[in-house]
N, C-alpha and C positions, 0 to 999 in steps of 0.2 A: 672852776670845778665843773663836773658834769652831774646832772640830776635828772630824775624823771619829772617832766612837767606835764601839765594838762591844759593845753591851749584852749580846747573846747570839751565840755563833758560828752561822754559817749561810751562806746564799748571798749574792750581792751586796746584796740588800735588807737584810742585817744591818748595813750601813754607815750610820751616822746622823750627820748634820751637826748638832752640838749645841754649846751654850755651856758652856765649861769654864773653870777657873781659869787665869790666865796663868802661864807658867813664869817662873822667876827664874834669872838667871845666877849660878852658884856659883863657887867658887874655880877659876880656870883656865878658865872658860867664857865664852862670849859669847852674848848674846840676839840672835836673827835674826828680823827681820820677813820672813816667808816670802812670796815672789812665786810660786813654783811648787814642786811636788814631782813625783815620778815613780813609776809603778807597777812593782813587781817581783814575781816569783813568790812571794817570801817573804811579801809582804803578803796574797796570796790564802790562803796557808797559815795565817797569823795569823787572818784573818777566819773561816776554817773551824774554828779552835780547835786547830790542829796545831803552832803555832810561837809560843810565848809569847815576849815580849820578854826579853832578858837582865836580870838583877838591876840595878836602878838606872836602867834605860832608861825613856823615856816609854812609857806604855801605848798610845799611839795608833800606828797603822801608819805606815810611810814611812821608808825607809832612806837617802833623799837628798833634798836640797832646794837651792833657790837663793833669794837675797834680799839684804837690806841689814842691816848690823849696827845694832841699836837700842841696845845697852848692852854694856859690858865688865864682866865680873866681876873680883873681886880677883885680882891677880897676872898679868893678861893684858897683854902688850905686843906691838907689831908690827902691831896692828890699830887702826882708828879707827871711831867711830860714823859711819855713812853708807857705809862700804866695801861695794861689791857683791861678794858671795861665793857660793860653793856649798859644800856640806858633806856629809860622810859621817856618817850617823846610826845609832844603835842603835834608833831609833824616833822618832816624832813629826813626820815630814815632812808628814803629812796634817793640817796645822794652820796657823793664821795666824801663830803664833810658835813658836820652838823654842830651847831652850838647848843649846849645842854645845860640847864641849871645843875649845879654840882650836887644838889640834894636828890637828883633823879638818877645818879650814877650808882652802879654796883660793880664790884670786882668780878672778873671772870672766875667762876668756881674752879677749885682744884680738880685736875684731871679732865677738864673740858677745854677743847680748843676754842679759840676766840671766835671762829666762824659760827659754830653751833650755839654759842652763848647768845646770839641774836634771837634765838627762839624763846628766850626766857622772860624778859621784863614785862611785856604786856600780859602774858598768860598768868605768870606767877602773881603779879600784882592784882589782877582781876580775881583770880581764885582766892587768894588769901584775904583780900578786902571783903569779898562777898560771903564766902563760905565760913570764914573764921572770925573776922572782925565784926561783921554785921549779923550773920545767922548763927554764929557761935556753935558750930558743929563740935560735938563732944565725943570722947571715946565710947564705943558701944552703940552709938546712934547709927541710923541708916541715912546715907546720902544718895539721892537719885540725880544723876547727871544726864541731861538731854544732850545728844550729840557727843557721846562718849569718846569717839575716835578723833574728834577735832583737837586742835592745839589746846584749847581750854579744857576739854574733856580729859585728854590724856594726862594733863597736869593735875586736874582735880582728883582723878582716881588715885594717883600716887600720893598726893598730900593727905587725902582722907585716910588711906590705908596706913600712912606713916603715923597718924595720931590715934589709930585703933578703931576707926569707924568701919562699918560695913558699906559697900558701894554697889549700887545698881546703876546700870547705864542703858540708854536706848541708842540704837544705831540701825542703819538700813540694810546691811549686808552681813553675811556670815564671817567674811574676812575681817570686817571692822570689829565685830563682836569678839572674834578670836583674839585680836590684838588687845582689846580692852581686858580680856581675861588674863592675858600674859602680864599685863600691868598690875593685876590684882583685883579686878572687878569680880564681885561675887554673884551678882544677878544680871543676866544678859537678856535684853528685851529687843526683839526685832520689831521696830515700830511699824514696818510695812505689813507684818503678819500677825502681830499680837497687840492687844490693848494694854498699854502700860499701867493703867489704873488696876485692872484685874491682876496683872502679873506682880505688881509691887505689893498688893494686898495678899496675894497667895504666898509670896516669899517671906512675908513678915507676920504671918498668922493673923492677918486682918488689920494689923496696926497701921500700916502705911509708912511713908518716908518722913523722917524727922526734918530733913532739909532737902529742898529741891533747887538745883541750879538750872535755870531755864533760859534758853536763847531764842525761844519761839514767840513769846509774848502772847498776843491775843488768841491765837489759834488753840493754845494749850491752857488758857487761864482756868476755865471751869474744871477741866479734867485734872489739872494740877492740884486744885483745892480738894477734889475728891481723893487724890492720891496721898494727901498729907495726913500725917498722924496727928493725934491730939497734941496741942502745943507745937505744931509744926511751923516751919519757916520757909517761905517761898522767896527765893532771890532771883529776880528777873534782870538779865543782863543783855537781852537782845530782842529784836522785833522781826525776826525772819518770818513769823507767821502772822504779821499784821500788828496794828497799833491800837485798835479799839475792840474791846471784848466786854461781855456781860458778866458781872460778878455777883454770885449768890452770897449776900451778906450773912444770911442765916447760917449757911454752911460754914462760913468763916468764924462766926461767933460760936457755933456749936463745938468747933475744934479749938477754940481759943488760939487761932492761928495768926500769923503775921506775914505781911507781904512787904518786901523791900524792892526797890528798883533803882539801880545806879548805873552811871556811866563813869568812865575814867578820864577820857581825853579832856573834857571841859572843866575838870576840877582845878581850883587854883593851885599854884606851885606849893603852897604850904601844906595842902592836903596830900598832894602826890608825894611830897617829901616824907610825910608821916607814914604813908603806906609803904614807901620804899624802905624806910628805916625798920618797920615791922617785918618786912620780908627779909631784910638782911639779918635780923636777929633770929627769926624763927625758921626760915626756909633755907637760907644759905648754908647753915651747918649740915642739913640733909643733903644738899648738893655736893658740898665739899667731901662728905663721907661716901658719896656714890649711891646713897639710898634712893635718890630721886634724880631723874635725867630727862632732858627735853627729848621729845620724839620728833624727828625730822623726816619728812617724806622725801624731799629732794632739794637740791640746790640748783638755782637757775641764775645765769648772768643777769645782773641788775639792768643792763641795757635791754634785755628781753623780758622786762617786767610784764608785758602783755601776755606772754606765754604762761607766766606764773599765775596771772589773774584768771586765765581760762581754766587752769587746773583747779583752782579754788572754787570757781563758779560751778564747775561740773561736779564738785563734791566727791571725787573719787579718791582723794588723798587721805592719808592718816597722819595726824600730827601737823607739823608746821611746814610751810613752803618758804625756803630762804632765797634771798636775792644777794648775790655775791658781787662785789665791786671788782673791776678789772685789776 
């Protein structure tokens, strides 16, 4: 098969479309003929040499894909060759084939073509596990999403609205904020021109956000605490704004607030399987009914993954950038 390899870390040009050995489905795994993968920030970090795959994972980048089952490994039941699926991966999505633990597979939702389903697994599992399983967002509460026009952000908006929450977002352009509004966001904050702490307080009569989904890390830590409501929950899922910040414990205590920080890629298979099962139970009915849909900015040939990385690094996109196999 062909896959995107990284002979040496570097810029987008470090991504090389090369012929490699086919993967084999092991115990409890299925082999998927990949139709499409999707670009995530973690792939860029891996390309740069800062985020190695976890032990046992494919060496090729790509944390999600869609395609058709080509073979079943020993001990797999409930799936058949030819089934259209999407999958949460530890790596290997930038390839023509990938072996996946069966518990990390999801069926392609009704009414959605197999290519666009590649935009779902990583963002849905990230949002559901953090916003709902950990932070326990409830109907009537306010969720603040940083980077509302990203793949994560566009999914968080839709899922929060589906459960009856109010949604605030930050984004850096009018076009991005307008797209967030189309998806259901109630409070639109241009982080280049406005202070999100002031704006979220103003929009909630001084209360603040009950849950904050944060991809920035250190840069926003203090201001996120300021923006939280009493009994608020801050879910950190990224470090785009640095890894070390100063935390005002008194402010956290006064608000009886909680901070969680999670990653998805390095979790053991058992935890990923549990998250995927929860997603299938709670989110897939919304997708099947058409109430929630992935937002796709563009499709790029997988062999030209470098171009897709440039798009994501420039941050001009809205939603997901997909990589489509030949």
